[in-house]
N, C-alpha and C positions, 0 to 999 in steps of 0.2 A: 260670889263665889263657884267657883268651877268645880265640875262634878266631881274630879278626882280630891281637890282639896276638901271638897264636903265628906267623902268617904273618908279620907285620911284622919280627917278629924275625929269622925266618930269611930273609925277602929282604934284611934289611940286613945278616947275617952274610955273605952269599955276596958283596954290593955295594953295600956304603954309602954308594957315590956313583951309584948308581941314580935319576937323576931322575924318572922314571915313577912309579917305586914311592913316593916322596913325592907329586907329583903324585895319584894316587891314590887315598893317603890323605886329600890334602884334600877330593878329591870326596867322601869317605865323611862326612866331618864336616860338609858343607853339604847331605845329605843327611840325616844327624843320624840313625842309627836305633838309636844306642844311649840315647836318653833323655835326653838331654843338654837343656840350656834353649841358646836361641840365644847367650845372654851366654857361655856356657861353651864350645859347640862352635865358633863362626866364629872366634874367635881361634886355636884349634887349626887350623882349614882353613887360614888366613892363614901360620900358620908352617908348615905342611908347602908349601902353594903357594910361598911364599919360599924354603923351603930348595930346591926342585927346581928354581927357578929361580936360586938363585946355582949352582946345578951344570950347569944348562945352559938359557940365557938365551933362547933359544928355542924354549922348549915349549911348544908352543900348548897342551895341555892343562892344565898351572899355570898361564898367562896367563887363561885362560876359567876358572877357579874362582876368580883372583885378582880378574877385573874382575867376577864375580858378586857375588863380597862387596862390592865397592867401590860397587855397584847397590843391592843389597838389604839392605844391614845398615848400610852408612858412607853413604848417599844423595849420594854423590860420581859423578855423573852423567858430568859432563864428563872424569874419569879415567877410569871405569869404559868409557866409552864409546871412548877412546884404547886402553885395552889390550885391549879386545875386536878392534879392530880389527886391533891389532898380533897378535894371536892368529889371527887369520883370515889378514891376509897372511902369517904363516909355515906357515899348514896351513889352505888356501883349502876343503880337504875337511872338515874336523872340525865336524863336525854341531850340537856344542854350541857351540860358540862362534858360529854364525850364529843359533841358536835363542836365547841370552843378548842379543846384538845386537840381533835382532828387536824381541825382546820390551823391552829398552830403547827402543828408537825408538819404539815404540807407548806405552809407560807414560809416557813424558816429555812425550809430543804433539810430540816434534819431528817425526816424519813418518809417520803411520800408515803411508802407500802404502809406503815403504821397508822397516818393518819387516815389514810382511807378504810382502813381495818376499824380504825375507832366511829369514823362515819357510818360503816356496815352494821356496828354493834346498835347503834341506833336506831337502824331501820328494822335490827330484828326484835325491839323489844317492842313493838307497835305502840308505842305513846308518841311518837312524833310530831308535830304539828306539820301542819302543810309548807309553812314557810322555812322551817328548817328542811324539810326534804327537798324543798329547791334549792338549800345552800348546798346540800352534800350531791344533789344530780349535777351542779354546776361545777363542783370540785372534781368529781368524779370523772368527768369528761377531761381534766386536764392533763393525767398522763396517759389520754388515748381511748379511753371506756366510753366513747360517745355513745355507742350503740344503747347502752344500758340506760343512760342518763337522757337521750332522746325519749325511746320507751316509756321511761317513768313520766317526765315532764307529758307527754302526750297524754297519760293517766290521769295525770293531775288537772290537767288542763278540759278535759274531758268531764271531769265532775266538778272543777270551778273553773267554766271558760274566761270570766272579765279578770281572775288571780294575776296582776301585774307582773308580780315577782315570777311567777312561772314562764310567764310571754317573753319578760327579758330573758332569763336563763336560757329559755329554749331558744332566742336567737345567741345568744353565746355560742353555746352547743352546735349550733347548724354552721356557725363560722368559725370553730375550732378546727 
């Protein structure tokens, strides 16, 4: 039995209606460290996010994961925008919702400036993870802000020299 399955089984034995646990599982499948194909992993992520929302319809974490799958895998940007906006409305301090919403605004070309502002708001909360930080650093470089992206990536690599996502994004920024 895998560690994930063991933890999951134990959580659901303790409280089968713990919505945040289902949202956490959904997140694990969008990151997909299990080696599944996207066609296998994303439906599982959606199922867990949906289960979490059935238990707590205002759970920002589950809405964020669902919004991400709507954007990145269903290409339903209108629905994704609505779902991510709802996630932000329910929890304005949930950084991942701002990150995915900012990405969506930029990738769709709807509003690069608003997308960058969303990403900057994530940074201002000081609760961002290094992987999310690297994502905004790369995206911030797209409209021509490569200097600030470069500086932040160098700081990240000074703290975590072997951080592969930061290394890759630095290459992206250098060639932008």
